[in-house]
N, C-alpha and C positions, 0 to 999 in steps of 0.2 A: 455157263456165261458167253463162250466161242460162241454159241447158236442163236442167242439174244444179239449180239454183237453183229453178227453176221445177217440177220433180220433188220438189223437197225441199218446196215451200210446198204444192204439191197432195197430198201424202204427210200433211201436217201441218195442214191445212186444218180438219178435221172441223167442229166445232159452230160454230166463227167464222165459216165462209164457207160449207160445202156445207149445211149443217142449220142456218141461219139462216134463218127466216122473211123476214126483211127483204130478203134479196138473192132474188130469182126465179131459178130454177134452170136458166133458159136466161144467167143473167148470171155464173154461178159461173166457168167458164173466164174471164172477162173479167176480175173482180176477184181472182181468182189470179193472175193476169198482170200486172195491176197493181201488186199485193202483190210480187211479184219485181220487178218495174221499179221500184220504190220502195226495197225492198232493195238492191239493185246501184246506185240512184245515191246511195244513203246510204253504201254499200262506197267508191264511187267520190270523193264530199265527204273522207271520213274520210281515206282514202291522200292525197289533192289536198291535204289539209289537215296534211300531215305526221305524221298517226298510223296508219303502216304499223305500228308495232311493236304499237299496242292492236287494228288489224283484224286482225293475224297471231295474236293473243291468242284474240279472240273465236271468229275459224273455227278456231282448234286446239281449241277445248271447254277454256278456261281458265276463260271466262267466259261466259254466255248471250249471245245478241243480243239480248235483251230489258232485260240489265243493262246496255249499254251505252248511256251517254247519245247519241252520237250515233246510233244504230240505232235507239234507243227513238223518236226524232223521227219518222224514217222509216216506220217501223212503226206509230204514230198515226195518219199521214197518210192513211194507205191508204185509208178511206171516205170522205175529205174531199171527192174532186171527183166 
């Protein structure tokens, strides 16, 4: 599952990571990996907190990841470390 998530992040990284002058090209893979791990951790926290229905809804396309408050926190922390 992590590999699938990693590929999704890579495929959608675009301007946010790959074409971002603040991220040196040699660090792109590390940033993408960190973003994927952050999303995975947020999913685990949501499931562990009893929000399985919301996670399934998010992954099922009924709401976007960025619109899910639990996921938005994880996504916003990607560049924090």
